[in-house]
mmCIF entry with sequence, helices, sheets and N, C-alpha, C, O atoms, coordinates in Angstrom:
data_MODEL
# 
_entry.id   MODEL 
# 
_entity.id                         1 
_entity.type                       polymer 
_entity.pdbx_number_of_molecules   1 
# 
_entity_poly.entity_id                      1 
_entity_poly.type                           'polypeptide(L)' 
_entity_poly.nstd_linkage                   no 
_entity_poly.nstd_monomer                   no 
_entity_poly.pdbx_seq_one_letter_code       MKTLNIIIKRMKEPSTWAGLAALGVIFGLPPGTVEAVGQVLGGVAALAAIALPENS 
_entity_poly.pdbx_seq_one_letter_code_can   MKTLNIIIKRMKEPSTWAGLAALGVIFGLPPGTVEAVGQVLGGVAALAAIALPENS 
_entity_poly.pdbx_strand_id                 A 
# 
loop_
_entity_poly_seq.entity_id 
_entity_poly_seq.num 
_entity_poly_seq.mon_id 
_entity_poly_seq.hetero 
1 1  MET n 
1 2  LYS n 
1 3  THR n 
1 4  LEU n 
1 5  ASN n 
1 6  ILE n 
1 7  ILE n 
1 8  ILE n 
1 9  LYS n 
1 10 ARG n 
1 11 MET n 
1 12 LYS n 
1 13 GLU n 
1 14 PRO n 
1 15 SER n 
1 16 THR n 
1 17 TRP n 
1 18 ALA n 
1 19 GLY n 
1 20 LEU n 
1 21 ALA n 
1 22 ALA n 
1 23 LEU n 
1 24 GLY n 
1 25 VAL n 
1 26 ILE n 
1 27 PHE n 
1 28 GLY n 
1 29 LEU n 
1 30 PRO n 
1 31 PRO n 
1 32 GLY n 
1 33 THR n 
1 34 VAL n 
1 35 GLU n 
1 36 ALA n 
1 37 VAL n 
1 38 GLY n 
1 39 GLN n 
1 40 VAL n 
1 41 LEU n 
1 42 GLY n 
1 43 GLY n 
1 44 VAL n 
1 45 ALA n 
1 46 ALA n 
1 47 LEU n 
1 48 ALA n 
1 49 ALA n 
1 50 ILE n 
1 51 ALA n 
1 52 LEU n 
1 53 PRO n 
1 54 GLU n 
1 55 ASN n 
1 56 SER n 
# 
_struct_asym.id          A 
_struct_asym.entity_id   1 
# 
loop_
_struct_conf.conf_type_id 
_struct_conf.id 
_struct_conf.pdbx_PDB_helix_id 
_struct_conf.beg_label_comp_id 
_struct_conf.beg_label_asym_id 
_struct_conf.beg_label_seq_id 
_struct_conf.pdbx_beg_PDB_ins_code 
_struct_conf.end_label_comp_id 
_struct_conf.end_label_asym_id 
_struct_conf.end_label_seq_id 
_struct_conf.pdbx_end_PDB_ins_code 
_struct_conf.beg_auth_comp_id 
_struct_conf.beg_auth_asym_id 
_struct_conf.beg_auth_seq_id 
_struct_conf.end_auth_comp_id 
_struct_conf.end_auth_asym_id 
_struct_conf.end_auth_seq_id 
_struct_conf.pdbx_PDB_helix_class 
_struct_conf.details 
_struct_conf.pdbx_PDB_helix_length 
HELX_P HELX_P1 AA1 LYS A 2  ? MET A 11 ? LYS A 2  MET A 11 1 ? 10 
HELX_P HELX_P2 AA2 PRO A 14 ? ILE A 26 ? PRO A 14 ILE A 26 1 ? 13 
HELX_P HELX_P3 AA3 PRO A 31 ? ALA A 51 ? PRO A 31 ALA A 51 1 ? 21 
# 
_struct_conf_type.id          HELX_P 
_struct_conf_type.criteria    ? 
_struct_conf_type.reference   ? 
# 
loop_
_atom_site.group_PDB 
_atom_site.id 
_atom_site.type_symbol 
_atom_site.label_atom_id 
_atom_site.label_alt_id 
_atom_site.label_comp_id 
_atom_site.label_asym_id 
_atom_site.label_entity_id 
_atom_site.label_seq_id 
_atom_site.pdbx_PDB_ins_code 
_atom_site.Cartn_x 
_atom_site.Cartn_y 
_atom_site.Cartn_z 
_atom_site.occupancy 
_atom_site.B_iso_or_equiv 
_atom_site.pdbx_formal_charge 
_atom_site.auth_seq_id 
_atom_site.auth_comp_id 
_atom_site.auth_asym_id 
_atom_site.auth_atom_id 
_atom_site.pdbx_PDB_model_num 
ATOM 1   N N  . MET A 1 1  ? 138.130 119.150 87.183  1.00 0.00 ? 1  MET A N  1 
ATOM 2   C CA . MET A 1 1  ? 136.986 118.583 86.486  1.00 0.00 ? 1  MET A CA 1 
ATOM 3   C C  . MET A 1 1  ? 136.382 117.428 87.279  1.00 0.00 ? 1  MET A C  1 
ATOM 4   O O  . MET A 1 1  ? 135.174 117.195 87.218  1.00 0.00 ? 1  MET A O  1 
ATOM 5   N N  . LYS A 1 2  ? 137.218 116.706 88.022  1.00 0.00 ? 2  LYS A N  1 
ATOM 6   C CA . LYS A 1 2  ? 136.731 115.583 88.817  1.00 0.00 ? 2  LYS A CA 1 
ATOM 7   C C  . LYS A 1 2  ? 135.764 116.068 89.895  1.00 0.00 ? 2  LYS A C  1 
ATOM 8   O O  . LYS A 1 2  ? 134.745 115.430 90.159  1.00 0.00 ? 2  LYS A O  1 
ATOM 9   N N  . THR A 1 3  ? 136.092 117.199 90.512  1.00 0.00 ? 3  THR A N  1 
ATOM 10  C CA . THR A 1 3  ? 135.224 117.757 91.546  1.00 0.00 ? 3  THR A CA 1 
ATOM 11  C C  . THR A 1 3  ? 133.875 118.148 90.963  1.00 0.00 ? 3  THR A C  1 
ATOM 12  O O  . THR A 1 3  ? 132.837 117.930 91.589  1.00 0.00 ? 3  THR A O  1 
ATOM 13  N N  . LEU A 1 4  ? 133.887 118.723 89.770  1.00 0.00 ? 4  LEU A N  1 
ATOM 14  C CA . LEU A 1 4  ? 132.643 119.110 89.120  1.00 0.00 ? 4  LEU A CA 1 
ATOM 15  C C  . LEU A 1 4  ? 131.775 117.886 88.841  1.00 0.00 ? 4  LEU A C  1 
ATOM 16  O O  . LEU A 1 4  ? 130.557 117.940 89.011  1.00 0.00 ? 4  LEU A O  1 
ATOM 17  N N  . ASN A 1 5  ? 132.381 116.798 88.419  1.00 0.00 ? 5  ASN A N  1 
ATOM 18  C CA . ASN A 1 5  ? 131.620 115.569 88.156  1.00 0.00 ? 5  ASN A CA 1 
ATOM 19  C C  . ASN A 1 5  ? 130.999 115.020 89.437  1.00 0.00 ? 5  ASN A C  1 
ATOM 20  O O  . ASN A 1 5  ? 129.874 114.519 89.418  1.00 0.00 ? 5  ASN A O  1 
ATOM 21  N N  . ILE A 1 6  ? 131.726 115.112 90.546  1.00 0.00 ? 6  ILE A N  1 
ATOM 22  C CA . ILE A 1 6  ? 131.195 114.656 91.834  1.00 0.00 ? 6  ILE A CA 1 
ATOM 23  C C  . ILE A 1 6  ? 129.984 115.499 92.225  1.00 0.00 ? 6  ILE A C  1 
ATOM 24  O O  . ILE A 1 6  ? 128.967 114.970 92.674  1.00 0.00 ? 6  ILE A O  1 
ATOM 25  N N  . ILE A 1 7  ? 130.104 116.818 92.049  1.00 0.00 ? 7  ILE A N  1 
ATOM 26  C CA . ILE A 1 7  ? 128.996 117.717 92.389  1.00 0.00 ? 7  ILE A CA 1 
ATOM 27  C C  . ILE A 1 7  ? 127.788 117.421 91.503  1.00 0.00 ? 7  ILE A C  1 
ATOM 28  O O  . ILE A 1 7  ? 126.657 117.383 91.987  1.00 0.00 ? 7  ILE A O  1 
ATOM 29  N N  . ILE A 1 8  ? 128.021 117.215 90.223  1.00 0.00 ? 8  ILE A N  1 
ATOM 30  C CA . ILE A 1 8  ? 126.918 116.924 89.304  1.00 0.00 ? 8  ILE A CA 1 
ATOM 31  C C  . ILE A 1 8  ? 126.222 115.625 89.698  1.00 0.00 ? 8  ILE A C  1 
ATOM 32  O O  . ILE A 1 8  ? 124.993 115.552 89.677  1.00 0.00 ? 8  ILE A O  1 
ATOM 33  N N  . LYS A 1 9  ? 126.996 114.596 90.060  1.00 0.00 ? 9  LYS A N  1 
ATOM 34  C CA . LYS A 1 9  ? 126.401 113.327 90.476  1.00 0.00 ? 9  LYS A CA 1 
ATOM 35  C C  . LYS A 1 9  ? 125.546 113.517 91.722  1.00 0.00 ? 9  LYS A C  1 
ATOM 36  O O  . LYS A 1 9  ? 124.455 112.956 91.821  1.00 0.00 ? 9  LYS A O  1 
ATOM 37  N N  . ARG A 1 10 ? 126.036 114.304 92.669  1.00 0.00 ? 10 ARG A N  1 
ATOM 38  C CA . ARG A 1 10 ? 125.279 114.547 93.895  1.00 0.00 ? 10 ARG A CA 1 
ATOM 39  C C  . ARG A 1 10 ? 123.995 115.329 93.620  1.00 0.00 ? 10 ARG A C  1 
ATOM 40  O O  . ARG A 1 10 ? 122.963 115.072 94.242  1.00 0.00 ? 10 ARG A O  1 
ATOM 41  N N  . MET A 1 11 ? 124.058 116.281 92.690  1.00 0.00 ? 11 MET A N  1 
ATOM 42  C CA . MET A 1 11 ? 122.893 117.111 92.397  1.00 0.00 ? 11 MET A CA 1 
ATOM 43  C C  . MET A 1 11 ? 121.793 116.309 91.707  1.00 0.00 ? 11 MET A C  1 
ATOM 44  O O  . MET A 1 11 ? 120.644 116.750 91.671  1.00 0.00 ? 11 MET A O  1 
ATOM 45  N N  . LYS A 1 12 ? 122.117 115.156 91.166  1.00 0.00 ? 12 LYS A N  1 
ATOM 46  C CA . LYS A 1 12 ? 121.117 114.303 90.522  1.00 0.00 ? 12 LYS A CA 1 
ATOM 47  C C  . LYS A 1 12 ? 120.352 113.459 91.535  1.00 0.00 ? 12 LYS A C  1 
ATOM 48  O O  . LYS A 1 12 ? 119.335 112.854 91.196  1.00 0.00 ? 12 LYS A O  1 
ATOM 49  N N  . GLU A 1 13 ? 120.835 113.413 92.777  1.00 0.00 ? 13 GLU A N  1 
ATOM 50  C CA . GLU A 1 13 ? 120.207 112.583 93.796  1.00 0.00 ? 13 GLU A CA 1 
ATOM 51  C C  . GLU A 1 13 ? 119.085 113.343 94.501  1.00 0.00 ? 13 GLU A C  1 
ATOM 52  O O  . GLU A 1 13 ? 119.293 114.473 94.943  1.00 0.00 ? 13 GLU A O  1 
ATOM 53  N N  . PRO A 1 14 ? 117.901 112.741 94.613  1.00 0.00 ? 14 PRO A N  1 
ATOM 54  C CA . PRO A 1 14 ? 116.785 113.415 95.280  1.00 0.00 ? 14 PRO A CA 1 
ATOM 55  C C  . PRO A 1 14 ? 117.095 113.793 96.734  1.00 0.00 ? 14 PRO A C  1 
ATOM 56  O O  . PRO A 1 14 ? 116.605 114.809 97.227  1.00 0.00 ? 14 PRO A O  1 
ATOM 57  N N  . SER A 1 15 ? 117.893 112.991 97.408  1.00 0.00 ? 15 SER A N  1 
ATOM 58  C CA . SER A 1 15 ? 118.207 113.297 98.803  1.00 0.00 ? 15 SER A CA 1 
ATOM 59  C C  . SER A 1 15 ? 118.992 114.601 98.924  1.00 0.00 ? 15 SER A C  1 
ATOM 60  O O  . SER A 1 15 ? 118.853 115.316 99.916  1.00 0.00 ? 15 SER A O  1 
ATOM 61  N N  . THR A 1 16 ? 119.807 114.913 97.932  1.00 0.00 ? 16 THR A N  1 
ATOM 62  C CA . THR A 1 16 ? 120.546 116.175 97.941  1.00 0.00 ? 16 THR A CA 1 
ATOM 63  C C  . THR A 1 16 ? 119.581 117.345 97.866  1.00 0.00 ? 16 THR A C  1 
ATOM 64  O O  . THR A 1 16 ? 119.726 118.321 98.602  1.00 0.00 ? 16 THR A O  1 
ATOM 65  N N  . TRP A 1 17 ? 118.591 117.250 96.975  1.00 0.00 ? 17 TRP A N  1 
ATOM 66  C CA . TRP A 1 17 ? 117.605 118.322 96.843  1.00 0.00 ? 17 TRP A CA 1 
ATOM 67  C C  . TRP A 1 17 ? 116.780 118.460 98.114  1.00 0.00 ? 17 TRP A C  1 
ATOM 68  O O  . TRP A 1 17 ? 116.464 119.574 98.533  1.00 0.00 ? 17 TRP A O  1 
ATOM 69  N N  . ALA A 1 18 ? 116.435 117.346 98.724  1.00 0.00 ? 18 ALA A N  1 
ATOM 70  C CA . ALA A 1 18 ? 115.668 117.399 99.972  1.00 0.00 ? 18 ALA A CA 1 
ATOM 71  C C  . ALA A 1 18 ? 116.488 118.070 101.070 1.00 0.00 ? 18 ALA A C  1 
ATOM 72  O O  . ALA A 1 18 ? 115.964 118.869 101.846 1.00 0.00 ? 18 ALA A O  1 
ATOM 73  N N  . GLY A 1 19 ? 117.768 117.742 101.130 1.00 0.00 ? 19 GLY A N  1 
ATOM 74  C CA . GLY A 1 19 ? 118.640 118.360 102.130 1.00 0.00 ? 19 GLY A CA 1 
ATOM 75  C C  . GLY A 1 19 ? 118.810 119.851 101.911 1.00 0.00 ? 19 GLY A C  1 
ATOM 76  O O  . GLY A 1 19 ? 118.792 120.628 102.865 1.00 0.00 ? 19 GLY A O  1 
ATOM 77  N N  . LEU A 1 20 ? 118.976 120.256 100.658 1.00 0.00 ? 20 LEU A N  1 
ATOM 78  C CA . LEU A 1 20 ? 119.105 121.680 100.353 1.00 0.00 ? 20 LEU A CA 1 
ATOM 79  C C  . LEU A 1 20 ? 117.816 122.433 100.671 1.00 0.00 ? 20 LEU A C  1 
ATOM 80  O O  . LEU A 1 20 ? 117.859 123.554 101.177 1.00 0.00 ? 20 LEU A O  1 
ATOM 81  N N  . ALA A 1 21 ? 116.683 121.826 100.378 1.00 0.00 ? 21 ALA A N  1 
ATOM 82  C CA . ALA A 1 21 ? 115.397 122.459 100.693 1.00 0.00 ? 21 ALA A CA 1 
ATOM 83  C C  . ALA A 1 21 ? 115.232 122.612 102.201 1.00 0.00 ? 21 ALA A C  1 
ATOM 84  O O  . ALA A 1 21 ? 114.773 123.649 102.680 1.00 0.00 ? 21 ALA A O  1 
ATOM 85  N N  . ALA A 1 22 ? 115.606 121.577 102.943 1.00 0.00 ? 22 ALA A N  1 
ATOM 86  C CA . ALA A 1 22 ? 115.502 121.655 104.401 1.00 0.00 ? 22 ALA A CA 1 
ATOM 87  C C  . ALA A 1 22 ? 116.397 122.756 104.957 1.00 0.00 ? 22 ALA A C  1 
ATOM 88  O O  . ALA A 1 22 ? 115.984 123.503 105.844 1.00 0.00 ? 22 ALA A O  1 
ATOM 89  N N  . LEU A 1 23 ? 117.610 122.861 104.445 1.00 0.00 ? 23 LEU A N  1 
ATOM 90  C CA . LEU A 1 23 ? 118.510 123.930 104.894 1.00 0.00 ? 23 LEU A CA 1 
ATOM 91  C C  . LEU A 1 23 ? 117.941 125.306 104.568 1.00 0.00 ? 23 LEU A C  1 
ATOM 92  O O  . LEU A 1 23 ? 118.028 126.230 105.377 1.00 0.00 ? 23 LEU A O  1 
ATOM 93  N N  . GLY A 1 24 ? 117.362 125.435 103.390 1.00 0.00 ? 24 GLY A N  1 
ATOM 94  C CA . GLY A 1 24 ? 116.763 126.708 103.014 1.00 0.00 ? 24 GLY A CA 1 
ATOM 95  C C  . GLY A 1 24 ? 115.646 127.114 103.952 1.00 0.00 ? 24 GLY A C  1 
ATOM 96  O O  . GLY A 1 24 ? 115.554 128.273 104.356 1.00 0.00 ? 24 GLY A O  1 
ATOM 97  N N  . VAL A 1 25 ? 114.796 126.159 104.299 1.00 0.00 ? 25 VAL A N  1 
ATOM 98  C CA . VAL A 1 25 ? 113.684 126.459 105.207 1.00 0.00 ? 25 VAL A CA 1 
ATOM 99  C C  . VAL A 1 25 ? 114.213 126.767 106.607 1.00 0.00 ? 25 VAL A C  1 
ATOM 100 O O  . VAL A 1 25 ? 113.703 127.666 107.276 1.00 0.00 ? 25 VAL A O  1 
ATOM 101 N N  . ILE A 1 26 ? 115.226 126.033 107.050 1.00 0.00 ? 26 ILE A N  1 
ATOM 102 C CA . ILE A 1 26 ? 115.812 126.290 108.364 1.00 0.00 ? 26 ILE A CA 1 
ATOM 103 C C  . ILE A 1 26 ? 116.375 127.702 108.437 1.00 0.00 ? 26 ILE A C  1 
ATOM 104 O O  . ILE A 1 26 ? 116.251 128.367 109.465 1.00 0.00 ? 26 ILE A O  1 
ATOM 105 N N  . PHE A 1 27 ? 116.988 128.160 107.363 1.00 0.00 ? 27 PHE A N  1 
ATOM 106 C CA . PHE A 1 27 ? 117.589 129.491 107.362 1.00 0.00 ? 27 PHE A CA 1 
ATOM 107 C C  . PHE A 1 27 ? 116.590 130.590 107.009 1.00 0.00 ? 27 PHE A C  1 
ATOM 108 O O  . PHE A 1 27 ? 116.986 131.731 106.769 1.00 0.00 ? 27 PHE A O  1 
ATOM 109 N N  . GLY A 1 28 ? 115.298 130.259 106.975 1.00 0.00 ? 28 GLY A N  1 
ATOM 110 C CA . GLY A 1 28 ? 114.271 131.270 106.869 1.00 0.00 ? 28 GLY A CA 1 
ATOM 111 C C  . GLY A 1 28 ? 113.706 131.537 105.492 1.00 0.00 ? 28 GLY A C  1 
ATOM 112 O O  . GLY A 1 28 ? 112.936 132.483 105.325 1.00 0.00 ? 28 GLY A O  1 
ATOM 113 N N  . LEU A 1 29 ? 114.057 130.741 104.503 1.00 0.00 ? 29 LEU A N  1 
ATOM 114 C CA . LEU A 1 29 ? 113.483 130.933 103.176 1.00 0.00 ? 29 LEU A CA 1 
ATOM 115 C C  . LEU A 1 29 ? 112.109 130.276 103.120 1.00 0.00 ? 29 LEU A C  1 
ATOM 116 O O  . LEU A 1 29 ? 111.937 129.168 103.630 1.00 0.00 ? 29 LEU A O  1 
ATOM 117 N N  . PRO A 1 30 ? 111.140 130.932 102.516 1.00 0.00 ? 30 PRO A N  1 
ATOM 118 C CA . PRO A 1 30 ? 109.836 130.276 102.352 1.00 0.00 ? 30 PRO A CA 1 
ATOM 119 C C  . PRO A 1 30 ? 109.951 129.075 101.410 1.00 0.00 ? 30 PRO A C  1 
ATOM 120 O O  . PRO A 1 30 ? 110.759 129.100 100.482 1.00 0.00 ? 30 PRO A O  1 
ATOM 121 N N  . PRO A 1 31 ? 109.159 128.032 101.633 1.00 0.00 ? 31 PRO A N  1 
ATOM 122 C CA . PRO A 1 31 ? 109.251 126.837 100.782 1.00 0.00 ? 31 PRO A CA 1 
ATOM 123 C C  . PRO A 1 31 ? 109.119 127.129 99.291  1.00 0.00 ? 31 PRO A C  1 
ATOM 124 O O  . PRO A 1 31 ? 109.797 126.486 98.490  1.00 0.00 ? 31 PRO A O  1 
ATOM 125 N N  . GLY A 1 32 ? 108.282 128.063 98.894  1.00 0.00 ? 32 GLY A N  1 
ATOM 126 C CA . GLY A 1 32 ? 108.136 128.401 97.478  1.00 0.00 ? 32 GLY A CA 1 
ATOM 127 C C  . GLY A 1 32 ? 109.418 128.943 96.876  1.00 0.00 ? 32 GLY A C  1 
ATOM 128 O O  . GLY A 1 32 ? 109.723 128.674 95.714  1.00 0.00 ? 32 GLY A O  1 
ATOM 129 N N  . THR A 1 33 ? 110.170 129.703 97.657  1.00 0.00 ? 33 THR A N  1 
ATOM 130 C CA . THR A 1 33 ? 111.443 130.255 97.187  1.00 0.00 ? 33 THR A CA 1 
ATOM 131 C C  . THR A 1 33 ? 112.456 129.139 96.969  1.00 0.00 ? 33 THR A C  1 
ATOM 132 O O  . THR A 1 33 ? 113.198 129.144 95.987  1.00 0.00 ? 33 THR A O  1 
ATOM 133 N N  . VAL A 1 34 ? 112.479 128.189 97.890  1.00 0.00 ? 34 VAL A N  1 
ATOM 134 C CA . VAL A 1 34 ? 113.407 127.063 97.762  1.00 0.00 ? 34 VAL A CA 1 
ATOM 135 C C  . VAL A 1 34 ? 113.116 126.289 96.484  1.00 0.00 ? 34 VAL A C  1 
ATOM 136 O O  . VAL A 1 34 ? 114.038 125.893 95.771  1.00 0.00 ? 34 VAL A O  1 
ATOM 137 N N  . GLU A 1 35 ? 111.844 126.074 96.195  1.00 0.00 ? 35 GLU A N  1 
ATOM 138 C CA . GLU A 1 35 ? 111.468 125.350 94.968  1.00 0.00 ? 35 GLU A CA 1 
ATOM 139 C C  . GLU A 1 35 ? 111.845 126.147 93.723  1.00 0.00 ? 35 GLU A C  1 
ATOM 140 O O  . GLU A 1 35 ? 112.307 125.576 92.735  1.00 0.00 ? 35 GLU A O  1 
ATOM 141 N N  . ALA A 1 36 ? 111.648 127.467 93.769  1.00 0.00 ? 36 ALA A N  1 
ATOM 142 C CA . ALA A 1 36 ? 111.987 128.312 92.620  1.00 0.00 ? 36 ALA A CA 1 
ATOM 143 C C  . ALA A 1 36 ? 113.491 128.284 92.351  1.00 0.00 ? 36 ALA A C  1 
ATOM 144 O O  . ALA A 1 36 ? 113.918 128.223 91.198  1.00 0.00 ? 36 ALA A O  1 
ATOM 145 N N  . VAL A 1 37 ? 114.282 128.327 93.406  1.00 0.00 ? 37 VAL A N  1 
ATOM 146 C CA . VAL A 1 37 ? 115.737 128.275 93.238  1.00 0.00 ? 37 VAL A CA 1 
ATOM 147 C C  . VAL A 1 37 ? 116.138 126.942 92.615  1.00 0.00 ? 37 VAL A C  1 
ATOM 148 O O  . VAL A 1 37 ? 117.004 126.897 91.741  1.00 0.00 ? 37 VAL A O  1 
ATOM 149 N N  . GLY A 1 38 ? 115.514 125.866 93.060  1.00 0.00 ? 38 GLY A N  1 
ATOM 150 C CA . GLY A 1 38 ? 115.790 124.552 92.480  1.00 0.00 ? 38 GLY A CA 1 
ATOM 151 C C  . GLY A 1 38 ? 115.451 124.489 91.008  1.00 0.00 ? 38 GLY A C  1 
ATOM 152 O O  . GLY A 1 38 ? 116.178 123.874 90.227  1.00 0.00 ? 38 GLY A O  1 
ATOM 153 N N  . GLN A 1 39 ? 114.360 125.115 90.621  1.00 0.00 ? 39 GLN A N  1 
ATOM 154 C CA . GLN A 1 39 ? 113.972 125.132 89.215  1.00 0.00 ? 39 GLN A CA 1 
ATOM 155 C C  . GLN A 1 39 ? 114.938 125.959 88.383  1.00 0.00 ? 39 GLN A C  1 
ATOM 156 O O  . GLN A 1 39 ? 115.273 125.579 87.261  1.00 0.00 ? 39 GLN A O  1 
ATOM 157 N N  . VAL A 1 40 ? 115.388 127.080 88.921  1.00 0.00 ? 40 VAL A N  1 
ATOM 158 C CA . VAL A 1 40 ? 116.354 127.910 88.193  1.00 0.00 ? 40 VAL A CA 1 
ATOM 159 C C  . VAL A 1 40 ? 117.666 127.154 88.027  1.00 0.00 ? 40 VAL A C  1 
ATOM 160 O O  . VAL A 1 40 ? 118.253 127.163 86.944  1.00 0.00 ? 40 VAL A O  1 
ATOM 161 N N  . LEU A 1 41 ? 118.131 126.501 89.086  1.00 0.00 ? 41 LEU A N  1 
ATOM 162 C CA . LEU A 1 41 ? 119.375 125.731 88.989  1.00 0.00 ? 41 LEU A CA 1 
ATOM 163 C C  . LEU A 1 41 ? 119.236 124.586 87.987  1.00 0.00 ? 41 LEU A C  1 
ATOM 164 O O  . LEU A 1 41 ? 120.173 124.289 87.246  1.00 0.00 ? 41 LEU A O  1 
ATOM 165 N N  . GLY A 1 42 ? 118.077 123.951 87.963  1.00 0.00 ? 42 GLY A N  1 
ATOM 166 C CA . GLY A 1 42 ? 117.836 122.899 86.983  1.00 0.00 ? 42 GLY A CA 1 
ATOM 167 C C  . GLY A 1 42 ? 117.873 123.433 85.565  1.00 0.00 ? 42 GLY A C  1 
ATOM 168 O O  . GLY A 1 42 ? 118.406 122.783 84.665  1.00 0.00 ? 42 GLY A O  1 
ATOM 169 N N  . GLY A 1 43 ? 117.306 124.618 85.362  1.00 0.00 ? 43 GLY A N  1 
ATOM 170 C CA . GLY A 1 43 ? 117.343 125.244 84.039  1.00 0.00 ? 43 GLY A CA 1 
ATOM 171 C C  . GLY A 1 43 ? 118.750 125.589 83.605  1.00 0.00 ? 43 GLY A C  1 
ATOM 172 O O  . GLY A 1 43 ? 119.113 125.392 82.445  1.00 0.00 ? 43 GLY A O  1 
ATOM 173 N N  . VAL A 1 44 ? 119.549 126.106 84.534  1.00 0.00 ? 44 VAL A N  1 
ATOM 174 C CA . VAL A 1 44 ? 120.947 126.428 84.226  1.00 0.00 ? 44 VAL A CA 1 
ATOM 175 C C  . VAL A 1 44 ? 121.709 125.155 83.880  1.00 0.00 ? 44 VAL A C  1 
ATOM 176 O O  . VAL A 1 44 ? 122.502 125.136 82.939  1.00 0.00 ? 44 VAL A O  1 
ATOM 177 N N  . ALA A 1 45 ? 121.466 124.089 84.643  1.00 0.00 ? 45 ALA A N  1 
ATOM 178 C CA . ALA A 1 45 ? 122.135 122.817 84.358  1.00 0.00 ? 45 ALA A CA 1 
ATOM 179 C C  . ALA A 1 45 ? 121.727 122.281 82.985  1.00 0.00 ? 45 ALA A C  1 
ATOM 180 O O  . ALA A 1 45 ? 122.553 121.726 82.261  1.00 0.00 ? 45 ALA A O  1 
ATOM 181 N N  . ALA A 1 46 ? 120.466 122.447 82.635  1.00 0.00 ? 46 ALA A N  1 
ATOM 182 C CA . ALA A 1 46 ? 119.997 121.983 81.322  1.00 0.00 ? 46 ALA A CA 1 
ATOM 183 C C  . ALA A 1 46 ? 120.675 122.775 80.197  1.00 0.00 ? 46 ALA A C  1 
ATOM 184 O O  . ALA A 1 46 ? 121.092 122.197 79.193  1.00 0.00 ? 46 ALA A O  1 
ATOM 185 N N  . LEU A 1 47 ? 120.783 124.097 80.367  1.00 0.00 ? 47 LEU A N  1 
ATOM 186 C CA . LEU A 1 47 ? 121.472 124.902 79.366  1.00 0.00 ? 47 LEU A CA 1 
ATOM 187 C C  . LEU A 1 47 ? 122.944 124.521 79.246  1.00 0.00 ? 47 LEU A C  1 
ATOM 188 O O  . LEU A 1 47 ? 123.494 124.482 78.146  1.00 0.00 ? 47 LEU A O  1 
ATOM 189 N N  . ALA A 1 48 ? 123.578 124.241 80.383  1.00 0.00 ? 48 ALA A N  1 
ATOM 190 C CA . ALA A 1 48 ? 124.979 123.824 80.358  1.00 0.00 ? 48 ALA A CA 1 
ATOM 191 C C  . ALA A 1 48 ? 125.122 122.495 79.636  1.00 0.00 ? 48 ALA A C  1 
ATOM 192 O O  . ALA A 1 48 ? 126.084 122.291 78.896  1.00 0.00 ? 48 ALA A O  1 
ATOM 193 N N  . ALA A 1 49 ? 124.171 121.585 79.844  1.00 0.00 ? 49 ALA A N  1 
ATOM 194 C CA . ALA A 1 49 ? 124.220 120.276 79.167  1.00 0.00 ? 49 ALA A CA 1 
ATOM 195 C C  . ALA A 1 49 ? 124.092 120.439 77.654  1.00 0.00 ? 49 ALA A C  1 
ATOM 196 O O  . ALA A 1 49 ? 124.668 119.664 76.891  1.00 0.00 ? 49 ALA A O  1 
ATOM 197 N N  . ILE A 1 50 ? 123.343 121.437 77.228  1.00 0.00 ? 50 ILE A N  1 
ATOM 198 C CA . ILE A 1 50 ? 123.200 121.698 75.797  1.00 0.00 ? 50 ILE A CA 1 
ATOM 199 C C  . ILE A 1 50 ? 124.462 122.334 75.224  1.00 0.00 ? 50 ILE A C  1 
ATOM 200 O O  . ILE A 1 50 ? 124.895 121.992 74.124  1.00 0.00 ? 50 ILE A O  1 
ATOM 201 N N  . ALA A 1 51 ? 125.043 123.254 75.973  1.00 0.00 ? 51 ALA A N  1 
ATOM 202 C CA . ALA A 1 51 ? 126.151 124.063 75.462  1.00 0.00 ? 51 ALA A CA 1 
ATOM 203 C C  . ALA A 1 51 ? 127.515 123.359 75.531  1.00 0.00 ? 51 ALA A C  1 
ATOM 204 O O  . ALA A 1 51 ? 128.363 123.561 74.662  1.00 0.00 ? 51 ALA A O  1 
ATOM 205 N N  . LEU A 1 52 ? 127.721 122.541 76.555  1.00 0.00 ? 52 LEU A N  1 
ATOM 206 C CA . LEU A 1 52 ? 129.042 121.931 76.741  1.00 0.00 ? 52 LEU A CA 1 
ATOM 207 C C  . LEU A 1 52 ? 129.198 120.690 75.878  1.00 0.00 ? 52 LEU A C  1 
ATOM 208 O O  . LEU A 1 52 ? 128.277 119.879 75.785  1.00 0.00 ? 52 LEU A O  1 
ATOM 209 N N  . PRO A 1 53 ? 130.361 120.533 75.242  1.00 0.00 ? 53 PRO A N  1 
ATOM 210 C CA . PRO A 1 53 ? 130.601 119.331 74.442  1.00 0.00 ? 53 PRO A CA 1 
ATOM 211 C C  . PRO A 1 53 ? 130.843 118.121 75.329  1.00 0.00 ? 53 PRO A C  1 
ATOM 212 O O  . PRO A 1 53 ? 131.298 118.250 76.466  1.00 0.00 ? 53 PRO A O  1 
ATOM 213 N N  . GLU A 1 54 ? 130.536 116.946 74.800  1.00 0.00 ? 54 GLU A N  1 
ATOM 214 C CA . GLU A 1 54 ? 130.788 115.714 75.527  1.00 0.00 ? 54 GLU A CA 1 
ATOM 215 C C  . GLU A 1 54 ? 132.233 115.284 75.324  1.00 0.00 ? 54 GLU A C  1 
ATOM 216 O O  . GLU A 1 54 ? 132.812 115.487 74.256  1.00 0.00 ? 54 GLU A O  1 
ATOM 217 N N  . ASN A 1 55 ? 132.806 114.687 76.365  1.00 0.00 ? 55 ASN A N  1 
ATOM 218 C CA . ASN A 1 55 ? 134.160 114.141 76.240  1.00 0.00 ? 55 ASN A CA 1 
ATOM 219 C C  . ASN A 1 55 ? 134.074 112.762 75.598  1.00 0.00 ? 55 ASN A C  1 
ATOM 220 O O  . ASN A 1 55 ? 133.141 112.002 75.859  1.00 0.00 ? 55 ASN A O  1 
ATOM 221 N N  . SER A 1 56 ? 135.060 112.446 74.751  1.00 0.00 ? 56 SER A N  1 
ATOM 222 C CA . SER A 1 56 ? 135.027 111.126 74.122  1.00 0.00 ? 56 SER A CA 1 
ATOM 223 C C  . SER A 1 56 ? 136.031 110.200 74.728  1.00 0.00 ? 56 SER A C  1 
ATOM 224 O O  . SER A 1 56 ? 136.135 109.045 74.313  1.00 0.00 ? 56 SER A O  1 
# 
């Protein structure tokens, strides 16, 4: 669970998204595709935030 929290914290940082977008473009993905993937991942994260209970 600690690793998941670290990943979640990193995914909230704009620099992480910029780095992932740059890697996507370097590996040949069109910029629009990179943005769409980011939006889908954000939607999945939002659904997970709704579905998962908070720890007390």
